[in-house]
N, C-alpha and C positions, 0 to 999 in steps of 0.2 A: 808642195807647189814648186814649179820649175822657175827659172829665172825669167822666162818670158810668159808665165801664166797670166791670165786675165781674170781680174775680180771686179765685179760691178757692185756698187754700194748705193742704196737708195735710202732716203730719210725724208722727214717732214720739211727740214730746213738745213741750210748750211751757213755757218759763219766762218768765212774763209781766211780771216786774219787781216784783211785789207782795211777794215773799218767801214766798208760799204754795208748797206742794209742786207739782212740775210736773204739768201737765195732760196725761194720756195721750191719744193719738189726736186731737190738736186739729184743728179746721177753722177757718181764719180767712177771713172774707169781707171783702174790700176793695172799697169803691165809690169810684171816683175817687181822691182823695188820702187818704182816711181809712178807718180800720177800721170796718166796719159791724156786725160781730158776731163772737163768739168761741164756736164750738160744739165738740161732741165726738162722735166716731164718724163716721157717714156724713151728709153734708148732705142736708137735705130736697130732694126732687125739684124743687120750685119754684125753689130757689137754683141747683141744678145746671143747670137749663134756661136760666136767664138769664145764666150765667157766660160771659164772653167768653174767659177763660183759666183753666185749672186747672193748678196746680203741686204735684207730689207729691215729697216728700223722705223716703222710707223710711230708717229708721235715724238720721234727723237730729233735732236740736233746734231749735225756733224760739225766737228771743229778740227783745227790742226792739233797734233799731239802737243801737250803742254811742255813747257821749258822752265826748269827751275834754275834761276841764275845764281844761286848761292847755296851750296850744300857743303857738308864735310863728311865724305863717305867713310872715313876712318872711324868716326865717332858714333856712339850708340844712340844718342838722343833720348836717353831714359833717365836723365837727372844725375848721372855719374859726373863728378867734377872733372873738368878738362884735364887737369894735371894728372889725375889718376888714369883716365881713359887713354891719354896720349902715351903713357909709359908702358902700355902693353907691348909685347914683342911684335915685330913686323908681321909675322905670320897671323897673328890674331887680328891685327888692323886690316890686313889683306882679306881675311876671311869675312870680317864685318863689311868691307867694301862690297863684296859679292852680294851679301845679303841685302844691303842697303840699296844697291842698284836695282835688284829685282823688286823690292818693295815699292820703289819709285815708279817703275815701269807698270806694275799692276795697278797703280793709282792714275794711270794715264799720262804719266810724265815720261815722254819718250826721250828727252834729253836732259841731262843734269850738267851744270858747270861746277866743278869741285874747286872751292876756294881755299883749299889748304889741306894737305895730307902729308904724312911723314915719308921722308926719303923717297923711294921708287915704289912704294906699295900700290898706289893707284895706277901708276903706269904699267906695273906688272899685271894687274887685274885687267886693264884695258887690253893688253896683248892677249891674255887668255880669252877675253871676249871676241877679239878679232879671229882667234883660232877656233871659235865655236864652242868653247868650254864653259862659257859663262853667259847666262841670259840676264839682261838688265838694260836700263837706260843707256842711251848713247852718252859717252863720257867726254866732256871737254875739260881739260886738266891744267892746273897750275903747278902741281907738286908742292913742295914746301914753300910757304909764303915768306917773303923776305921781311925780316924784323931786325931791330937793333939787338945787340948783345943783351940778353936777358929780357928782351921785349916781349910783347904779347905773342903767344903761340910759339915761343922759342923751342918748345919741346919737339916741334916738327922738323927742326934742323935747318931753318933758313936764316940764321944770324949773319949779319954783314954790317959793316960800319965804314963810313967815309965814302967820298965820291968813287974812288977806285975800288974799294971793297964791294960796294953795291953793284958796280958795273961788272965785276967778276962773277958775282952771284947770279946776275941776269944771264950771263953767257953760260954758266954751268947749268942753269935750269933749261935754257934753250937746247943745250946739248942732250939733256935727259929726255927731251920730248915735250916740254911745256907748251901748251897751246897759247897761253896768255901768262902774264905776270901779275901776282897778287902781292900787295905790299901792305904791311901793318903800319899805317900812318899815324896811329894813335895807340895808346894803351887799350885794354879791354878787360876781359874776364880773368886773365892770367894774374896770379898774385904778384904784387910789387910793381904793377904797371898802372899808369895814370890815364884813364879814359878822357880826361878833360884837358889833356896837353898833347901837342904834336910829338911824335917819336923821333922823327928825322929833322935835320936842319934843311933849310931851303935848298942849299947846294947839293945835298943828298937826294932830295926830291927830284931836282932837275936832272941829275946824273941817272937816276932810275928811269925816268921817262925817256930820256934821250937814248939811252942804250937799248931799251925795250923796243922803241920805235925804229932804231937803226937795224934791229934784227927782224923787223917786219911783224911784230906782235903788238897786241893791245895790253894796256895796263890798267888795273883797277886798284883802288887804295881804300883800305879800311879807315874810316874817319868817324869818330864819335863826337867831334867838337868842331866849332866853327873855324878855328885857326887852322886846323889840319885840312879842312875843306878848302880854305882860301889858298893854302900852300899847294894842294893838289891841283886845283884849277889853274893857278899861276904857272905851274910846271908843265901844264899841257896834258894832264892825265885824261884817259878816256872815260873813266867811270869811277864812281865812289860807292862803296858798300856801307850801308846803314844810313849815313847822312844825318846823324843825330846832332844835337846841339847842347851836349852836357857841359855844364859850367864848373862843377865841383865834385868832391868825393861823395856827396850825398845823392848825386844823380840829378840835381835840378837842371832844368833846360831853359833856354831862352832863345827863341827864333830870331835869326839875323837876316832881314830882307836883303842886305848887300851881298850876302853869301849866295843867295838864290840868284841875284842878278849875275854874279860872277860865273856861276855854273851855266847859266843860259848863255852868256856871251862866249864862254869857252867850249860850249857844246858838250858838257860833261853829264852823263846820265847817272841816275842814282837808283840803287836797290835798297828800299827801306827796311826789309827784313822785320816786318811787324809781327810775324808769327811767334818770334822768340818770346815776346812779352805775353802774348795770348796763352801759349802753352806753358810758360812758367807759372802764370796765375792758375791755370787748370790743375797743374800738378800739385801745387801747394794747397789749393782749396780742397783737393781730393783727400788730404790727410785727415785721419780720424781725430787726431789731437794736434792743435797748433801751438808750438812754443812761442815765446816772446820774440825769438829770432824769426820764426816763420811769419808772425804778424808784422814785423818790420819789413820783411821781404815782400809781403803782399802789398803793403802801403807803397813801397818804393816802385814796384812794377805797375801798380795801378796808376800812379802818377806819370811814370814813364810812358806807358802805352798810351794813355790819354794825350800827353804831349805829342808823342810821335804821330798819332793819327791826325791831330791838328796840323802838325808841321808838314806832313806829306801832302795834305790838302793845299796848303799854302805854297809849297814848292810846285805842285801841279798847276795851280792858278798862275804862278809866276812864269810858267813856260818851261820848267825843267823836265827833261825826259825821264819818265819813271818806268822801271822794269821790275818784274816780280821775282823775288828770291826768298825762300823760307828760312835759310840758315839751318836746314835740317841737319841733325846730328848734334848740334850745339845744345847744351842744357837739356831741356825736355822736349825739343822739337823733333817730331817723327819724320820719316822720309815720305810720307804721304800728305805732307802739310800744305803743299802748294795751293790746292783749292781754298784752304783757310786764308792764305796770303791774299789771293785774289779777292776773297770776300771782304777782308780788312781794307784793301785798297778802295773797294766800293764805300766802306764805312767812312773813309777819310774824305769822301766827296767826289772820287773819280767815277765817271760814268762807267757802266758795266762793259760796254763795248770797248772802251780804252783800257779797262783793267784786264779784259781778256787779251787784248793785243800786248799788254805788258808781259804776259806769260806765253806768247806765241810769236807773232811776226816782229814785234818791236824788240823782244828779247834776241831774236835771231840776228836782227839788224845791228844791234849794239855789239854783238859778238863778231860781226862781219861775216856771218854765215847765212845771210837771207837768200843766197842763190842756191842753198842746199836743202833747207827745211824751214819750218816756221809758218808757212802759209799753205793753203790748199789751191795750188795752181799747177798747170802742166809743167813737167820737167823736174819738179822738186821731189824730194823723198816722200813716199806714201806714208807719212806719219799722220794718223788719223785717230780720233776718238769719237764715239757716239755716246750722248747722254740723253737720258729720258727728260722730256720737257724742254723748256726754253731758258737758258741761263741769262738771257737779257732781262727777263722778268723775275727770275729766281736764280740768283747766282749760285745758290747751294746745289743746283742741278749738276754742277761739275763733279760732284761726288757720286752721282747716280749713273754709273758707267754701264754701257751696253756693249761697247766695243773698244778695244785698244789695238791698233795696228801700228807696227814700227817697220819702216822701210819695206812695206808690202806683206809683211808676215803678221798674221793674227797672233796677239799675245793673250787676249782675254776677251770674253763677253759675246762672242759670235756664234757659240755652239748651237743655239736654237734659232738662229736667224737665217740660215742658208736656204736657198731655193735652188732647184736644179736649173742648169743652163738651158735645158730643153724646155722647161716650163716657162722661163722668161722669154725665150725665143718665140714660143707660141703666143704668149701674151702680146709681145711687141708687134707681132705680125697681124694682130687683129685689126 
């Protein structure tokens, strides 16, 4: 297809990302890489005549391409411990980044936001993608996440301490090409870190946010406890990853309504990453023999996932902006996990339409990229998926793909759907 080629796409309904009721019998006209128009019913004969390709998806729903707001493209997502996976050579991590981006795209995830990779590995793969050597999801990158010396994910190379030290690290990442800044505001799965305590002092949080915003970028902060979330909100962070309420080493949690109020007041969005718990449970339950350690792991994750589902529902009810991110690559979370994340958001009590927006238009808006992609409207990138059925009545339909289109290029699913331009022109002229 040429840069000005025209593709016409028809389906039973369109969920455009706006939150409005679905459009019945939509006709999407794609010219080159962008959406040219959104029509209803039969396309005018003039459009039909100039179409280079026509795709029909009877019984299907069209949606914007999905956006995964939290992935780790360097990591395998197969249960390999982080400290082991992250010690592989840069070439291995780069090769896995290529594979992960392709896997995500094939699942209808046209954009991924990488929340932590080592050194320049992801930047190099993105450059190869720009040169046409790599096929995969559009990459929005942070590079190495900023952490304290010895802090969570320190293996990626983002250690920095003190207000001036963290400012220097932000500048260095901006120089490397980071689209946004990711900060490890609490401990996590890295040994010898504490998920129930903040990692940085308030003055370091303030310096991180100030320097990031001064350089025209957004900042998101990994927070697994209430105190870290309070510090992030007070500093003016744009977003929080996970947003859990861990109290102690055992992983017990306790929801704090005042934290939700502070997030709403500061306009801070949250990516709950519920999929981590779901896939951790599946991977452990699939073992033929469970050790005592496995049994303890299961009990802990069963409790944490149940708590997280309840807490996400309460955050949503309080008015916190929720976006969808799977944490693909971490632990046992695969790169096609985003539909599972959207389903889990629904389980938490979020309506299906809002959960879909969390993985499309709202995700793009939180990144500040809503004028580029995330919705089906004229002028935006032609990132589209078609799924069989209606995800508003069966959210599992997001896995039943019939089309993946990224920036106007078919990536998967449309092989049997095409109709000749001449046939459509004849039909439209009747």
